[in-house]
Every structure is written in C-alpha cells, then in structure tokens.
C-alpha positions as CSV (number, residue, x, y, z in Angstrom):
1,X,56.8,35.7,117.4
2,X,56.3,37.9,114.3
3,X,59.1,39.7,112.2
4,X,58.3,42.9,110.3
5,X,59.3,43.2,106.6
6,X,60.0,46.4,105.3
7,X,60.5,47.3,101.5
8,X,62.3,50.2,100.1
9,X,59.0,52.0,99.7
10,X,58.0,51.5,103.3
11,X,61.6,52.7,104.3
12,X,61.1,55.7,102.2
13,X,57.7,56.5,103.8
14,X,59.2,56.2,107.3
15,X,62.3,58.4,106.7
16,X,62.9,62.3,107.3
17,X,66.1,63.7,106.7
18,X,65.9,65.9,109.5
19,X,65.1,63.0,112.0
20,X,67.9,61.0,110.5
21,X,70.5,63.7,111.1
22,X,69.3,64.1,114.5
23,X,69.4,60.4,115.1
24,X,73.1,60.0,113.7
25,X,74.2,62.6,116.1
26,X,72.7,60.8,119.0
27,X,74.4,57.5,117.6
28,X,77.9,59.2,117.5
29,X,77.3,60.5,121.1
30,X,76.2,57.0,122.3
31,X,79.6,55.5,120.6
32,X,81.6,58.5,122.4
33,X,80.0,57.6,125.7
34,X,80.9,53.8,125.3
35,X,77.3,52.6,125.0
36,X,77.9,51.0,121.6
37,X,79.6,47.6,120.9
38,X,80.9,48.1,117.1
39,X,82.9,44.9,115.6
40,X,85.2,45.3,113.1
41,X,83.8,45.9,109.5
42,X,83.9,42.4,107.2
43,X,84.6,43.4,103.6
44,X,84.5,41.1,100.6
45,X,85.8,42.4,97.3
46,X,84.7,40.9,94.0
47,X,86.9,42.5,91.5
48,X,85.8,40.2,88.8
49,X,82.1,41.8,88.9
50,X,83.6,45.1,90.0
51,X,81.7,44.8,93.2
52,X,82.3,44.9,96.9
53,X,80.2,44.0,100.1
54,X,80.6,45.4,103.7
55,X,79.0,43.7,106.9
56,X,78.3,46.3,109.5
57,X,77.0,45.2,112.9
58,X,76.3,47.2,116.3
59,X,74.7,46.5,119.6
60,X,73.5,50.0,121.0
61,X,72.8,49.8,125.1
62,X,70.6,52.9,124.6
63,X,67.9,51.2,122.4
64,X,68.6,47.6,123.3
65,X,68.7,46.5,119.8
66,X,71.3,44.7,117.6
67,X,71.6,45.6,114.0
68,X,73.2,43.8,111.1
69,X,73.7,45.6,107.8
70,X,74.9,43.9,104.6
71,X,75.7,46.5,101.9
72,X,77.1,46.0,98.6
73,X,78.4,48.4,95.7
74,X,78.3,46.9,92.3
75,X,79.6,49.5,90.1
76,X,78.5,48.1,86.6
77,X,75.0,47.9,87.9
78,X,73.0,50.3,85.7
79,X,74.9,49.6,82.9
80,X,74.7,46.1,82.3
81,X,71.4,45.9,84.0
82,X,68.5,47.7,85.6
83,X,69.9,47.4,89.4
84,X,71.0,50.4,91.5
85,X,74.7,50.3,92.3
86,X,74.2,50.2,96.0
87,X,72.2,47.5,97.4
88,X,71.7,46.9,101.2
89,X,69.7,45.0,103.7
90,X,69.4,45.6,107.5
91,X,68.3,43.3,110.2
92,X,67.2,44.1,113.6
93,X,67.2,41.8,116.9
94,X,66.0,42.5,120.1
95,X,69.1,43.1,122.3
96,X,67.2,41.4,125.4
97,X,66.2,38.0,123.6
98,X,68.2,38.1,120.4
99,X,64.7,37.7,118.4
100,X,64.4,39.0,115.0
101,X,62.3,42.2,115.0
102,X,62.6,43.4,111.5
103,X,64.2,43.0,108.1
104,X,64.2,46.1,105.9
105,X,65.8,47.5,102.7
106,X,69.1,49.3,103.7
107,X,70.0,50.9,100.5
108,X,68.0,54.4,101.2
109,X,69.3,54.0,104.7
110,X,72.9,53.6,103.9
111,X,72.7,56.7,101.5
112,X,70.7,59.2,104.0
113,X,72.8,58.1,107.0
114,X,76.0,58.8,105.3
115,X,74.8,62.0,103.9
116,X,73.6,63.1,107.3
117,X,77.0,62.3,108.5
118,X,78.4,64.8,106.0
119,X,76.0,67.4,106.8
120,X,76.7,67.1,110.7
121,X,80.4,67.6,110.1
122,X,79.8,70.5,108.0
123,X,77.5,72.1,110.3
124,X,80.3,71.6,113.2
125,X,83.3,72.3,111.2
126,X,82.6,74.4,108.2
127,X,82.6,78.2,108.1
128,X,79.2,79.5,109.0
129,X,78.9,81.5,106.0
130,X,79.8,78.7,103.6
131,X,77.7,78.7,100.5
132,X,79.6,77.1,97.8
133,X,80.3,73.3,97.5
134,X,82.6,71.2,95.2
135,X,81.4,67.7,94.7
136,X,83.3,64.7,93.3
137,X,81.0,62.0,91.7
138,X,77.3,62.3,90.5
139,X,75.9,59.2,91.8
140,X,73.5,58.6,94.8
141,X,75.7,59.6,97.5
142,X,76.7,62.7,95.7
143,X,73.1,63.8,95.9
144,X,72.4,62.5,99.3
145,X,75.3,64.7,100.6
146,X,74.0,67.8,99.0
147,X,70.2,67.1,99.9
148,X,71.3,66.5,103.7
149,X,73.5,69.5,103.7
150,X,71.0,71.8,102.5
151,X,68.9,71.0,105.5
152,X,71.6,72.5,107.9
153,X,73.3,75.2,105.6
154,X,72.0,77.9,103.2
155,X,73.9,76.4,100.2
156,X,74.0,78.4,97.0
157,X,76.2,76.8,94.4
158,X,77.3,73.3,93.6
159,X,79.9,72.6,91.4
160,X,80.3,69.1,90.3
161,X,82.8,66.8,88.4
162,X,82.4,63.0,87.4
163,X,84.5,60.8,85.2
164,X,81.1,59.5,84.4
165,X,79.9,62.2,82.1
166,X,76.4,60.6,81.4
167,X,75.5,61.3,85.0
168,X,76.1,65.1,85.3
169,X,72.8,66.2,83.6
170,X,70.4,64.3,85.4
171,X,72.8,65.2,88.7
172,X,72.2,68.9,87.9
173,X,68.3,68.4,87.5
174,X,67.8,66.5,90.4
175,X,69.9,68.9,92.5
176,X,68.1,71.9,91.2
177,X,64.8,70.5,91.5
178,X,65.1,69.4,95.1
179,X,67.3,72.4,96.6
180,X,67.6,76.0,96.2
181,X,71.7,75.5,94.9
182,X,72.5,76.2,91.3
183,X,74.5,73.4,89.8
184,X,77.6,73.8,87.6
185,X,79.1,71.1,85.7
186,X,82.9,71.1,85.7
187,X,85.4,69.6,83.4
188,X,88.3,69.6,85.5
189,X,88.9,69.0,89.3
190,X,90.6,72.3,89.4
191,X,87.6,74.1,88.1
192,X,85.5,72.2,90.4
193,X,87.3,73.2,93.3
194,X,87.3,77.0,92.6
195,X,85.9,79.2,95.2
196,X,84.6,76.0,97.2
197,X,83.9,76.5,100.8
198,X,83.1,72.8,101.2
199,X,84.6,69.9,99.1
200,X,82.7,66.5,99.1
201,X,84.3,63.6,97.6
202,X,82.2,60.3,96.9
203,X,83.9,58.3,94.1
204,X,85.5,54.6,94.6
205,X,88.9,55.9,93.3
206,X,91.8,54.1,93.9
207,X,94.4,56.6,92.9
208,X,94.2,60.3,94.4
209,X,92.8,63.2,92.0
210,X,92.6,66.2,94.1
211,X,95.9,67.7,94.8
212,X,96.8,69.7,97.9
213,X,97.4,72.9,96.0
214,X,93.7,73.0,95.1
215,X,92.8,73.2,98.9
216,X,92.5,76.8,100.1
217,X,92.7,78.0,103.6
218,X,89.3,77.8,105.5
219,X,88.0,74.8,103.5
220,X,86.0,71.9,104.9
221,X,86.5,68.7,103.6
222,X,84.0,65.7,103.7
223,X,85.9,62.5,102.5
224,X,83.4,59.8,101.7
225,X,84.6,57.6,99.1
226,X,87.7,56.0,100.6
227,X,86.1,53.4,103.3
228,X,88.5,50.4,102.7
229,X,92.3,50.0,102.1
230,X,93.2,50.8,98.7
231,X,90.8,53.5,98.0
232,X,92.2,57.2,97.8
233,X,90.6,60.4,96.6
234,X,92.7,63.2,98.2
235,X,96.4,63.9,98.2
236,X,97.8,62.7,101.5
237,X,99.4,66.1,101.9
238,X,96.1,67.7,102.4
239,X,96.0,66.1,105.9
240,X,99.4,68.2,107.0
241,X,98.4,70.6,109.5
242,X,94.6,70.0,108.9
243,X,92.2,69.5,112.0
244,X,91.5,66.0,111.4
245,X,88.3,64.8,112.6
246,X,87.0,60.9,112.1
247,X,83.6,59.1,112.7
248,X,85.7,56.4,114.2
249,X,89.4,56.8,114.6
250,X,90.0,52.9,114.8
251,X,88.2,52.6,111.3
252,X,89.7,55.7,109.7
253,X,93.3,54.4,110.5
254,X,92.6,51.1,109.1
255,X,90.5,51.9,105.9
256,X,89.8,55.4,105.6
257,X,91.4,58.4,103.7
258,X,93.2,59.1,107.0
259,X,95.0,55.7,106.6
260,X,96.6,56.9,103.3
261,X,97.9,59.9,105.0
262,X,99.6,57.8,107.8
263,X,101.0,55.3,105.5
264,X,102.4,58.3,103.5
265,X,104.1,59.3,106.6
266,X,102.4,62.8,106.2
267,X,100.8,62.3,109.6
268,X,100.6,60.1,113.0
269,X,97.5,58.7,114.7
270,X,98.0,61.3,117.4
271,X,97.7,64.1,114.9
272,X,93.9,63.1,114.5
273,X,92.1,65.9,116.4
274,X,88.9,64.2,117.4
275,X,86.1,61.8,116.8
276,X,82.8,63.5,115.8
277,X,81.2,62.5,118.8
278,X,83.7,64.3,121.1
279,X,82.7,67.3,119.1
280,X,79.0,66.8,119.3
281,X,79.3,66.1,123.1
282,X,81.0,69.3,123.5
283,X,84.5,67.8,124.5
284,X,86.6,69.9,122.2
285,X,86.3,73.2,120.5
286,X,85.0,73.1,116.8
287,X,86.6,75.4,114.1
288,X,88.9,77.9,115.7
289,X,89.7,80.3,112.9
290,X,88.6,80.9,109.4
291,X,91.8,79.7,107.9
292,X,91.7,76.4,109.4
293,X,91.4,73.4,106.7
294,X,89.0,71.0,108.5
295,X,88.7,67.4,107.3
296,X,85.9,64.9,108.3
297,X,86.9,61.4,107.3
298,X,83.8,59.2,107.0
299,X,84.1,55.3,107.0
300,X,80.8,54.5,108.0
301,X,79.9,53.1,111.2
302,X,77.2,50.5,112.4
303,X,75.7,52.9,115.0
304,X,74.5,55.2,112.3
305,X,72.7,52.1,110.7
306,X,71.6,51.1,114.1
307,X,69.9,54.3,115.1
308,X,68.5,54.9,111.7
309,X,66.8,51.8,111.5
310,X,65.4,51.6,114.9
311,X,63.8,54.9,114.1
312,X,62.3,53.6,110.7
313,X,61.1,50.6,112.7
314,X,59.3,52.3,115.3
315,X,57.8,54.8,112.9
316,X,56.8,51.8,110.5
317,X,54.9,50.2,113.4
318,X,53.2,53.5,114.2
319,X,52.0,53.9,110.5
320,X,51.1,50.4,109.8
321,X,53.8,50.0,107.1
322,X,55.3,46.7,106.0
323,X,53.8,43.3,106.5
324,X,54.8,40.6,109.3
325,X,55.8,37.1,109.0
326,X,56.3,34.2,111.3
327,X,60.3,34.0,111.2
328,X,60.4,31.6,114.3
C-alpha cells in the first residue's frame, strides 16, 4: 500500500483556523461521549539539552483512525542553531487494518490545535464583551493563542510580557499585521494584567509568577504552559473558588496547572467543574455571572491531534498535496 508524506508546507496549505476550531470541538465531544481511547502521555525530559519530548496517541472510533504524535520542545533552538523551538511529527494509521496512512509534520498542527482549544474555552467561558487580553510568553504558542482567539472574539488590545525581551518587538509586529488588535509591550507581570478580560500563559516556567492578587473578578484564564509535573505559571490560590474546566481531568490532575492547586491543598479533585467536552455537549451551564473567575487548564490531548491530522490528511488528498511512498 501507499503512505502519504506531508511536509510542513503541505500541512500549512491544508490548514484553516476555523476548520481546526470546529474539528477540535468535535474531538472534545467525541472524548466526552466515550468514543476515544487515549492512553497516558509518555514524557521524556532531557535537561542537559534544555529539552523535552511528549508522545501522545489516540484511537477515534468516529473516524476509525489511530494517531501517534511525537512532539519536542528544545528551548535553546533558535539561539544555538536555526531550528524552531517546537518540532513534531504525526503518524496516522487505519483503525480497521493498522496500515500506515500518512506521516506529516506536526509542529504547526500542535500550535494551531492548542490555540484552537484556548479560543474555544474563551468563546464558552469569557465574558461576551471581552476585548483586552494579557499574554505571557512571546513565542509561537503566544501568537497562535491570539490568532485563534481573534477568530471567535473581537479582541482590541493585547498586553504582552516575556522574559525573553528580544522576542517582543517581532511579536508585536506579527500580531498587529495579522489581527486587528493593538499590542502593548509590558515590563512587568502586574502591568500586563491591568484591565485584562482574558489572561493567557504560554511559558515553560517551573515557578509561578502570576499572583492571585492580580486576578480580578470576571477574568477568564487560559493556562497553557504547565503541561507536565514541575511546571507552574499561576499562584495555586487562583484556583480557590474559581470555575475550573479541564481539557481532560485525568491529565490535568496529574500534569496540569490544576495539579499544582491540588498538591498545594487549595482544591480537591471534586472542586473541578467540568471537562470542556461536557460544556460543548451542553451538559453543564457556561459562565453564570460577570464576576466569576473561570479557568481552562490545557494539557493537550491526543484527540486534538487526531481530528486535526485527519482533517489535514483528507484535504491534502483532495488538493493533491504531498507525495506517496511504499511503506509496506
């Protein structure tokens, strides 16, 4: 049989932000309905090279496809070489035969499906008149969160803070060129949080830097960076009395920002309000008043990769992208 090989260029040509947002919503609902087998994430840390690798896999009954993604973050890339920080590869297999269908670049898919998750949570949980966003980090994911958010909300101002100061000028340029939002570069965390309706954290920090005193009533928080034990961006006290929504409760209590709040004794597992698939399926109310603090904890799910990669695969075949080779 023939297996399709898709480069990053091919994947980019087959991707649409709106379609990815819709696909990720479908994936969350499928997971909520029990139509997805999603094994525990395998993580490998390589501190000597300031890197980490995650392996996320999934079988989706609805599209009868198995996906396996190997995604790495090597945080010195770009400084010591010309490689991007995030590098990923996704493999798709026929769920009826096990035959390899496609090997594709997974870097852009990882970025856009994570951005889509944040945008979906804001559409569901942020106040409808939210216009101002605080962003921590100025890398690829900090961009993708804003690009996808602007697909679902009318964002006017982005206040950004990064410890990597050289990223900030280019970040401002990219966001202002690709959205209608104005970007304000901030020197401090406090300044960044001023007036924010939505706050998004995208850094690999291992010690929290956003204090509870900076979180105002009605804010929606998108916690992206803490995706494995040891990472921490938010003061655990932020979780006390907040409405907590997880992508996967099982993952978030073992490797997400929610885990930090549980370990600190601030909350218990039964304080978690819902998984996002439950909200999309209409099983629980969304935001119930303008003063609620809502939190979406993103650890990244194999089903997000699955539905996005299958969408790319099908579109690539229609468009004649990539090249086939005899794998078997």
